MARTIKOL-450716 format. One record per residue: residue in three letters; x, y, z of N, C-alpha, C, O in turn. Coordinates in pm, whole numbers, plus 32768, in hexadecimal, padded with zeros to 4 digits. Layout:
<pts>
ALAXYZXYZXYZXYZ
...
</pts>
This chain:
<pts>
UNKB135D8269951B0D1D887994EB0B0D8AF98B8B10DD8CF986E
UNKB035D8AE988CB013D8CC9803B01DD96097E8B00AD9B19843
UNKB039D985976CB051DA0D9748AFD4DA60976BAFE1DACE97A1
UNKAF52DA29974CAEDCDA79976CAED0DA9397FCAE9FDAFE9822
UNKAEFADA379852AEF3DA4A98E4AF54DABA990DAF31DB11995D
UNKAFD6DAB698D2B02EDB1E98F0AFFCDBA398C8B009DC009917
UNKAFC2DBB5984FAF88DC349819AF18DC65987DAF11DCDB98A1
UNKAEC9DC0D98A3AE5DDC2A98F9AE8ADC5C9982AE51DCB999BB
UNKAEF1DC1B99B4AF2DDC4A9A33AF6ADCD29A27AF59DD289A7D
UNKAFB3DCE599B5AFF6DD6999A3AF86DDD399A0AF8BDE3599E9
UNKAF20DDBC9948AEB3DE1F9938AE74DE4499C7AE5DDEB799EB
UNKAE5DDDD69A10AE1DDDEF9A97AE6CDE499AF3AE36DE9E9B39
UNKAEF4DE319AF1AF41DE869B4EAF5BDF129B13AF71DF719B5E
UNKAF58DF1F9A90AF64DF9E9A5CAEEADFF69A75AEF6E06D9A94
UNKAE76DFBB9A66ADF9E0029A88ADFAE02D9B12ADD6E09F9B2D
UNKAE24DFD39B78AE22DFF39C06AE91E0579C2AAE74E0BA9C6D
UNKAF09E0439C01AF79E0939C26AF7DE1169BE5AFA2E1779C26
UNKAF57E1209B65AF5FE1A09B1EAED9E1DE9B03AECEE2419ABA
UNKAE71E1A49B3FADEBE1DC9B3AADC6E2069AB0AD94E2759A9B
UNKADDEE1AA9A4BADBAE1C199BFAD41E16299A3AD32E0F799DD
UNKACECE1959944AC77E149991DACB0E0D198C9AD0BE0E09878
UNKAC72E05898E3AC9FDFD998A2AC89DFE99809ACD7DFAF97BD
UNKAC25E03297DAAC0FE0419752AC7DE0839702AC8AE0719689
UNKACCAE0D0974AAD30E1209715ADB1E0CD96FAAE0AE0F296AD
UNKADB3E05D973EAE29E0029738AE16DFA196B8ADD2DF3B96C3
UNKAE4FDFC19647AE45DF6C95D1AED6DF5495A2AF32DFA195BD
UNKAEE3DEE5955CAF6FDEBD9534AFBCDF2C94ECB035DF3B9502
UNKAF7ADF779498AFC7DFDF944AAFCDE06B948DB00CE0C79459
UNKAF8AE0789500AF93E1039543B01BE1199582B061E0BD95AE
UNKB03CE1949583B0C3E1BB95B2B0BAE1B69653B068E1F59696
UNKB11AE1669683B121E1459710B135E1C79768B0EAE1DF97C7
UNKB199E2169746B1B2E28B9791B13BE2F1978DB110E32597F4
UNKB109E30A970EB09BE369970CB01DE33B975AAFDEE38797A5
UNKAFFCE2B59742AF7EE28C9778AF86E285980DAF20E298984E
UNKAFF1E26E9845B004E25D98DBB02FE2EB9918B035E2FC9992
UNKB04AE34298C7B08AE3C798F0B0FBE3B99941B102E3F299AE
UNKB15DE36A9911B1D9E33F995EB239E3B09961B251E3F098FB
UNKB26FE3CC99D3B2EBE41F99EBB358E3C69A1CB345E34E9A2C
UNKB3C5E3FE9A34B43EE3A89A62B419E35C9AE6B439E2E69AF4
UNKB3D6E39F9B42B3AFE3559BC1B34DE2EB9BABB34EE2829BED
UNKB2F3E3069B47B28CE2929B2BB2CDE21C9AF3B29BE1AE9B07
UNKB341E22A9AA8B386E1B89A6EB3BEE1669ADFB3BDE0EB9AD7
UNKB3F1E1A99B4BB41CE1619BBDB3ACE1109BFBB3BEE09A9C1B
UNKB338E14E9C0BB2C4E1039C45B2A0E08D9BEAB280E0219C1A
UNKB2A7E0A59B66B287E0329B04B2EADFC09B10B2C5DF4B9B0B
UNKB368DFE59B22B3CADF789B3DB3AFDF289BB7B3B3DEAD9BB5
UNKB395DF709C24B37CDF319CA5B305DED09C99B30BDE5F9CC9
UNKB298DEFF9C59B21EDEB19C42B241DE319BEFB215DDC29C0E
UNKB289DE459B8DB2B6DDCF9B30B2FFDD669B89B2DDDCF19B94
UNKB369DDA29BC7B3B9DD449C15B36EDCFC9C7DB386DC849C8D
UNKB314DD3A9CC8B2CCDD009D32B264DCA39CFAB248DC3F9D3E
UNKB227DCB79C86B1C4DC649C4BB1F9DBEC9C01B1B8DB849BFE
UNKB26EDBF99BC5B2A8DB919B6FB328DB549B9FB358DAF39B65
UNKB363DB8C9C0DB3E3DB559C47B454DB4B9BE6B491DAE29BD8
UNKB471DBBC9BA0B4E7DBC79B52B51DDC549B57B4CEDCB09B6F
UNKB59DDC6D9B42B5D4DCED9B4CB5CADD3E9ACFB5E0DD069A64
UNKB5ACDDB69AD1B5A6DE0C9A63B619DE699A5FB63DDEA49AC4
UNKB656DE7899E3B6C9DED399D3B690DF4F998CB63CDF429933
UNKB6BEDFC899B3B68BE0409979B69DE03B98DEB646E06C9896
UNKB707E00598AAB71BE0039819B6B7DFA997D1B6A6DFB09757
UNKB673DF529824B611DEFC97E0B59ADF4697ABB554DF109755
UNKB57EDFC497DBB515E01B97AEB52DE0669733B4D1E0A79700
UNKB5AFE06296FAB5D1E0AC968DB57AE0949610B551E0F495CD
UNKB55EE01695F1B50FDFFA957DB47CDFEC959BB431DFC89540
UNKB44DE0059611B3C3DFF59635B376E074961CB388E0D79664
UNKB31FE07395B5B2CDE0E39592B239E0C595A7B1F0E11795DF
UNKB20EE0519578B17CE0339580B167DFCB95EEB1C6DF919624
UNKB0E6DFB5960FB0C1DF4C966BB0F2DEC59639B126DE749686
UNKB0E2DEAE95BAB112DE2C957BB1AEDE179596B1DFDDAA95B3
UNKB1F1DE859588B283DE7C95A3B29BDE529633B2F3DE019650
UNKB24DDE8C968BB252DE6E9719B22BDDE1973CB26CDD9D978C
UNKB1B8DDB696FAB192DD2D9711B1F4DCCC96EAB20DDC6B9731
UNKB234DCE5966EB291DC8A9636B311DC85968EB34ADC1A96A0
UNKB33BDCF796C3B3A8DCFB9721B392DCA1979CB3E4DC4B97BD
UNKB31DDCB997E0B2FEDC6B985AB2F3DBD49839B32CDB7E987D
UNKB2AADBB997CEB296DB2B97AAB321DAE7978EB33CDA7A97C2
UNKB375DB269741B3F7DAF8972BB448DAD997A7B485DA6E97B6
UNKB446DB3A97FDB492DB2B987CB457DAB698CFB4A4DA6A9909
UNKB3DADAA798D6B39ADA409924B3BAD9B398E8B3DDD9589933
UNKB3AED9A2985DB3CED92F981EB45BD9079822B47CD891982E
UNKB4B7D96F9818B548D94E9831B568D92298B7B5C2D8D098CB
UNKB51ED958991CB537D92999A5B502D89F99BEB539D8519A0C
UNKB491D8819975B45AD7EF9985B4BBD787994DB4C6D717997E
UNKB500D7B298E6B55CD75898A1B5DBD73C98EFB615D6D098E7
UNKB605D7A1993CB683D7999982B671D7589A0BB6D2D7489A55
</pts>
């Protein structure tokens, strides 16, 4: 799966699941603020990631994720490492 396709898929489910305008999702935007995430929303986000991309997410994985670009990089790295193994 190409990085552009992964990002497009992420953006599509974020718009649908979190009812955010697609224009607000930019690489440098703050993930938590843009999506208005609280602790329960993070659980929803984890479930959506796991069901869309078939890998397990650990809570500590979110420690360094601040922007959408951080989030994209995280998902892309997990997918590519899964493809290699």
